[in-house]
N, C-alpha and C positions, 0 to 999 in steps of 0.2 A: 647821270643815268641816261637822259635823253641824248647826250653827246655820244655815249658808248653805243647806243643803238644805231648810230649812223655808220659805224665801221666794224661792228662785232656781230656775229651771227646770233649768239645767245647772251643775254645779260641776266645775271643772277643777283637779285637783291636779297641780302642776308642780314639777319638781325634777330634780336629776341622777340618772342611773342608780345604783341600789344605795343610795339614800337611805332606803328603807323605804316608798315610796309604795304598792306593791302590797299589802304586809302590812297597813298601816293601813287602806287603802280596802276591802280584802276583809273585814276585821273589821267596819268600820262598815256596809258593804253587807249583810253577813250579819245584823247586828243589826236593820237596817231592812227585812229581807225582800226585798232586791233580787236580781234575777238577776245572776249574776257570769260574765262572759266575758273571756277574755284573747286579745289578738291576737298573743301569742307562740306560740299554738297554730297550726301551719301550716294545718290544715284550716279552722279558724275564720277565719284571715286570708284564705284563698282565697275563701271565701264573701263576706266583707266587701268585698273588692276587686271581685269579679265583679258583685255586685248590692247596692250600698250601701243603696238605699232598701228593698229587700226584707229585708236583714239587720236594719235598725233596726226595721222594722215587726214582724218576728218576735220582737223583744225584748219588746214589749208591756209595759204596766205600768211599773215602775221597774227600772233596770239599772245595774250598774257595768261599764264598758268599760275594760279595762287596756291600756296601751301604744297609745293612740290615734294617736300619731305614725306608726305603721306603716301606717295606712290613712287618709291625709288626706281621701280621698273621702267618708268618713263624716260629716264636719263639716256639709256641706250637707244630708245626710239627717237628721241630728240637729236642725238648724235647722227643717226642714220639719215634723218630728214634734212639736216643742214649740210651733210656731206653731198646729198643729191642736189640740193638747192642752196648754194653758199651765199646767197644775198645777205647783206647785213640787216640786223633788226628783225630777224625771223621770229624770235621768241624772247619774251620778257618773262622771267620766272621769279618767284619769291619763296622764301622758306624761313621757318623759325629756328633754323640751325644752319651751321656751315655745311649745307647739304652735300656739296661735292667732295667733302672730306670725311663724311660719315661712313662707318663700316659697311652699311648695307648698299652703298652706291657702288656700282660695278665699274664705273668709268669716270675719270676726272674731267672729261671734255677739254683736255688740254689743247690750246690753240683755237678753240671754238667759242670760248666763253670768257666774259669779264665779270668778276665778282665785285659787286658794289655794296659796301657796308651801309646799313641804316640802323643807327643806334637811337636810344631815347634822346629827347631834346637836350642840347647843350644849354647852358645858361645864356649864351649869346643869342641863341634862337628864341628863348623865352623872353629876352629883353627886346626882341625885334631887331637885333643887330646881326651883321655878318661876321665872318671869321676875322678876329683882330689882325690888322695889317702888320703890327709890330712883330708878330711871330715869324714873318719872313724878313722884315727889315733888320732884325737883330743879327741875322747871318751875314748881312751886308756891311756890318760895322756900326750901324746906328745904335743909339741908346734906346732903352725902353721908354714908354710914355711917361711924361712927368705928371703924375697924379698928385693932387694936393689936398683933397678932402674926401677920402674913402671912408667907408664904415670901419670902425676900429674896434679891436678887442675880440676875445674868443667867442662871444655870443653874436658877432656881426652877421654870420652866414649860416647859423645852425638851422634856421627854418628852411633855407634852400637845400641844405644837406639832407634833412629828414624827408623832404619832398621828392628829391631826385628828378628824373626826366621823363618817366613814362607819361604819355599824354593823358591817360585816364586818371592817373594819380594827381597830376597837376590840376585837373579840373574838379577834384573832389575836396570837400572840407576835410580838415585834419582828422576828425573823429571817424571818418569813413575809410581811411586809407589802410588801416590794419586789415580789415576784412577783405579788401581788394587783394593785398599781397597773399593772404591765406588762400584765397580761391585761385590766384595766379599760379602759385607753386603746385597746388593740388592738380590743376588742369594740365600743367606742364608735364608732371610725372605720369599722369593717367593717359595723356594723348600723344604728346610729342616724343617722349622717350621711347615707347614701343615702336614708333615709326622709323627710328634711325638705328636702334641697336637692341639686341636681346639682353635684358637686364634681369639677372636672377634674384637680386635683392633690392628692389626699388625702395624698400623701407630705409635703406642706408643713405639715400640721396639727401633728404632733408637734414639728417644729423651731420652728414659730411659738409653740407653747405654751411651749417651753423659753425662747425669747426673752422672752416675757411674764413668765415666772417670774423671770427674772434681773432684771427691772425692776418686779416686783410692788409696787404702792403708789406708783409714779412716773407722772407724765404720760408717755405713750408716744408717741414720734415714729415714724410709720409708714415714713418714707422710708429711714432707715438699716436698719430691719428688712427692708424690701423688697430693698435692695441685698445684704444678707447672705444672703438666701434666693434671690437671683437671680430675683425675682418682680416682677410689676407691682404698684405701690403700691395700685391699685384692688382688685386681687385680695386683697392682704393685709388691707385694710380689710373686705372682704366676709367673709374667713375669721375675722377677729376678731369680727365680728358673729355668725358661726356659733357660735363658742366661747361667746359670751354666751347665745345661744339654748339651748345645751346645759348652761348653768349651770356651766361650768368657770371662767369669769372674770366679774367684776363691774365695771361701769363706774360710777365715782363722779363725778358732774359737779361743776363748779366753783361756788363761792358768790361772788356779788358783790352790792353793795347794790342795784343795779338789775337787774331781771329781764331786760331786753333784752340786757345785756352777757354773760349767762351762756353763751349758745349759742356765742359766739366763743372761749371759754376751753377749753383742753384738759382732758378728764376724766382721772382717775387710773384705772388698771386694776389690779385685784387678782385673783390666783388665789383662788378662793372657799374651797377647803378647804386648811388648813395642812399636812395630811398629804400631799396631792397636791403642794403647793408644794415641800416639802422633798424629796420623791421627785424632782421635776423638777430641783431644785438639787443632787441627789446629796449631801445633807447629813444627818448624824445629829445626835443631841442634843449630843454632845461637840463636834462641829465648830461648831454654832451658838453654844454657850456660849463658844467660844474665838476667834471671828472677829467683830470689831466690825461690819463692814459686813453680814455675813450675819445676825448677831444682830438688828441694827436692822431689817432688811428682814423677817425672819421674825416678830418680835414685832409690828411694825406691821401686817402683813397678818393675823396671828392675831387681834389685838384688834379691828381694823376689821371683820373678817368676823364676829366674835362679835356686835358691835353690829348689823351688817347682819341677822343672824338673829334677834336678840332684839327689836329695836325695833318691827317690825310687830305684835308681840303686846302692846305697851303701849297704854295709853289715849291717850297723846299721839301715838304713831306718827310721830315726826319723820323727815324725809328726811335721808339722808347726803349731805354735800357735802365739798369741800375748799377751802382758800383759799391762794392764792399772790399776794403783793404785787408791785408793780413793781420793788422793790429786793431781791428774793430772800427776803423774809420769808414764812413759810408756817405754816399750822396743818394738821396731818394730817387731821383730821376736823372738820367743822362740822355740827352737828345743827340743823335748822331746822324749826320747827313751822308749822302752817297760817297763823298770824298773822304770820309773819316773824321771830319771836324766835329767837335762836340760842344754842347752847352750844358752846364750842370744846373740842376734845379733842386733846391731844398724846399721843404714845405713845413710850415709851422702854423699852429693854431693861435699862437700869441702874437702880440704886436711889437715886442721888444726883441731886438737882435743883439746877441752877445758874441764876444770874440770866439767863445767855444763853439758856437753854432756854425762857424765857418771852417772848423778844423778839417772836416772831410773835404770841403771844397778846395782848400789849399793843397791838400795831398793829391787830389785829382788833378789840379792844375800842374803840379810838379810832374806827375806821371804822364800826362798827355802832352806837355810841352807846347809846341806851336799849334797843335791841333785844338787846344782849348781856346774857344772864342769868347765866352762870357759865362758868368755865374749869376744865378737869380735866387733870391730868398723870397719865395711866395709866402706871404704871411698876412696878418690882419693889421698891419701898420696903416696909419692914416695917409701917408704920402710916400712917394718914391724917394728912396734914400741911397745916394752913392756910397759904396763901401770900399772903393778903391779897386784898381786893377781890373777894370771892366766887370765889376760885380756890384749888384744893386739889391736892396730890399725893395720888394714890389708888392703893392696891395693886391690881394688875391682877385679882386673884382676887375683888374685889368684884363682878365680872361674873357670878360663879357661886356666891357664898355665899348 
């Protein structure tokens, strides 16, 4: 973020509510001598809405504007201000939505803004560690880390999964977390949703989110969800997009050898934070450990979203994809770099890897040919195990060691 401010006129920090955007941006803004204003203050918001151009002009110099999605009218005023004075680092803004993609925003600020994602904590951050270096080294031909004594078995990481990464949840005792998520969703629907789009049926959003949680990590069919909610399919699609803008769900597109075919394949949808996912599923650590289906879904979502948060901070910065073959073969996550090389990642809640678990990986290897660099089976095994042909079973906790 600080680096982006040295060469970009506007830096927009985006992420879900309560991920820590305001705290971090206020700290950086203060260090850089920026004026700090928040649109959560009613009087400040009223001035911004009544006279956007005058509000921005009065900021003068450099400023941090918090909760920009509450006054979308400011975007055009910011654009005009940085066009007149194109110095880098003019404005740092934050929002609880992908504010520059929201329907009520009239301009994308293309060429003037850098969007910086800020998500809930990764497990590496909670452990006090940086991004694991092997996530880059694997692309250079190195083997993954040789771990010998990881936590083993399905119950190894269930407490981490039900906690997730929201700072306020991490700091609370387990018995107080459910109440936090209830209030969080209620506030999101009451405050953030009206700021970015006109929603005729806000009552659908909690029910839709629950449906998406039940299928987190799966290709989602909108038609049966629309029937279950007694809603129009077009409305459901629009509301899913809204949940993406709010950073509650993440869409992972399909991988195919040809770029043209990708748009026709269904994406997988994940609930971004595993704590929110398990709240929506009404599941605790004990239930996850004892239920095969629930355990698989929770572990897959947890690991996939850990990768989603870590990978933008690596040098390679690969994209997340998924792959499903014509005969039902699939690989949970396909990492693809800018040159088209891929690494396949399967995710299991168990500790034992069977030959059948690698069926999809083998098919993907055949399909990708020389572009296939490595295969990983992220699971709850005790140690790193070579599985042949640059494929390894890898303890899940290597994501945060």
